[in-house]
N, C-alpha and C positions, 0 to 999 in steps of 0.2 A: 262454231263450237268444236273444240278439239277433244279427243279422247286419248288418255294415256295408254301407251302400249303395255299389255300385260307382260311381265317378265317371263322369259323362257324357264321351264322347269329345270331343276338341277339334273345334270346328266346322270342317268342310272337310277333316278328316283322313281317312285311309283307313278307319279304324274308323267314322267318322261317315258316310261314303259307303255303307258296307255296311249300317249301321243304317237309314238313310233308304230306300235302294233295296230292301232286302229287305222293308221294310214297305209300300212303295207300288208295287212292280213289277206286281202283279196289276191294280191300278186303272189304272196307266199303259197297260198292254197293252189293257185294255178300251176306253180312250179313243182310243188312237193306233195300233191294230193296222194300219189301212189308210191312215194319214195321207199316205203318198207318192202315193197314187192321185189326190189333189186338189192336188198340188204339181208342176205341169209344169216350172217353172223348176228345182226341185231334181232332178227326173228328168234334165233336160238336163245339169246340172252333173255329176251322178254318171256319166252316160254319157260325157261328155267326159273325165272323170278316167280311166275304164276304157280309153278309146281311147288316151290318152297312155301309160298303163302298158303296154298291149299284151296280146294273148291269152296266157293262161297265167301272167301276172305274179303274183308272190306279194305279197299286200297284207294289211294288218291293218285291221279296223274297230274302232277304239279306243273303248270305251264303247258297245258294241252295244245295250245296254238289253234289255228283255224282248221286244221285237218282232222284232229281228233282221232287219228289212226292208232295211236298207242292205246288210248282208252278203249277203242273198239276191239283191238287185238286181245287185250287183257280180259275184256268182257266175254269174248268168244272162248277164252280158256276157263271160263267158269267163275271169274271173280266178280264181286260187287264193286264196281268202279265208279268213282266220281272224277270227272275231268274238270280242272279249274284253270282259269286264266284271268289275269288282271284286265285284259282288253275286252270290253263288251263286244266289239266286232268279231274278235276271235271266237268268243263263246257262241255268238249268233251263227257264224259260219260252221263251226264244229257241230252244232245241233242240227243243221241242215244236212251236213255230210253223213252224220252218224245218228239217224233219227231214233235208233233204239237205245242210245246211251244218254247218260245224265251229264250235264255240264252246268257250271255256275261261275259267275264273276266273283273271284276271290283272289286276294294277294297270297302268293305262295309263302311269303314271309310272315303271314299272320293267318294260318289256317284255323278255322273254327270247327270244333267237333259239333255233331248234331245236338248232343246234350253234354253237359259237364261230365268228364270222366269217360266219355264214349270214345275209346281209342281205336286207332286204325291198326289193321294187321300188316300194312305195308304202304310204301310210297315210292313212286317212280319219278325221277327228274330226268327227262330225256331232252338234253340240251337246254334246260330252262335256267341255268345259272349264268349264262353269258351276258344277260342284259343288265346286271347289277355290278357295282364295283367289288373288287375282290375283298375289300375291307368289310363288306357285309356278309361274307361267306359264313363266318362263325355264328352270326345271329340267325341266319336262315336255317342252318343245320340245327341249332338249338330249338328253333320253333318246330321243326319237323320231329325232333326227339320228343318234344312235349306232347305230341299227338299220336305217336306210335307206341303200342304196348310193348313191354319187355318180351323179347323173342320175336317181335315183328321185323319185317324185312325192308331194307332200303336198297334201291338201285339208282345209281347216278351215272349218267352218260354225258361226257363233256369232251370238247376239243382241247387237245394238248397244246400248251404254249405259255407265253409270258405277257401277252397283251393285256392292258388294263387302262382303257381310255376311250375317247370319242374317235370314231372313224367314219369314212364315207360308207354308205349303205352297201353291203355286198350284193344286194338284190338289184342295184343299179338305179335306185331312186335318187332324188335330190336331198333326201334326209341325211342328217348326221346322227349316228346311232352309237350307243355305248356298247363296247365289246370287251369282255374279259375272258381270258383263257386260264388254264390251270395245269400245273404239273402233277404227276402222280403223288409226289410228296405233299403238295398243297392239299390235295383232296384227302389223302390218307390221314394226315395230321389233324385236319379240321374235323373229319368224320369221327375219328377216335376221341377227340377232345369233347365232342358233343354227346358222347355216351353210347357209341356203337362199337361193335367188334367187326373189323374188316375181314370178311371171309374170302374174298377173291378180288384181285385187281389186275386187269390185263389191258392191253392196247392192241389196236389194229391200224394198219395203214388205210389210206383213203381208197375207196372204189374209184373207178375211172371217171365217174360223173360227179364226184364230190370235190369240195374245196380240198386242196392237197395238204392236209395236216393230219396227224395221227389222232385217233379217238381213244378215250379212256373209258373203261367200264369197271365200275366199283360196286361190289355187292357187300352188304353189311347186315348185321343183326343187332337190334336194339338190346343193350345190356339191361 
């Protein structure tokens, strides 16, 4: 008896993100568990975001990954944070790493409010846009705009570049993974088109232990 091979998921699709991150979550956690400790600029940006949202503000850490460190840092700053990830393994590991925080399996491209009309005060995307094709950027931002209240805050952190396709896994596994990068213009244009006002957009070079590419930090307010 023979069994037909299941087709591989479309690169960058939800199924592909789950495939990749369920397989690499443990390795990623091993490598990056404490990465924020050595990134003072990122700590400052996240603290400023928390300050703009205000104590008790409801925010989503979209694409929290297996570390859950952004979720934890924002919670320590007094925010009511939910970390979400499409990968069940990432959510499982994040819950173990940050037992005082809340995590759920959810697609960042389809965030569901607790109740209809129950909007967020802010959302953070800390390198969570790189797993999907750039053609999906507008749709993702539109879905975020739909769940953030007017005056709510958005923080997007991304690697700068023009890549948009399948590459060998930078973590060194045998996986082939989708990888998209963005320019400042890409992000500004898409964020503004989705209904946000860009308040600040800055970049920094890589730290010594990072992949040698510039990082983009975009802060915006929901109109």
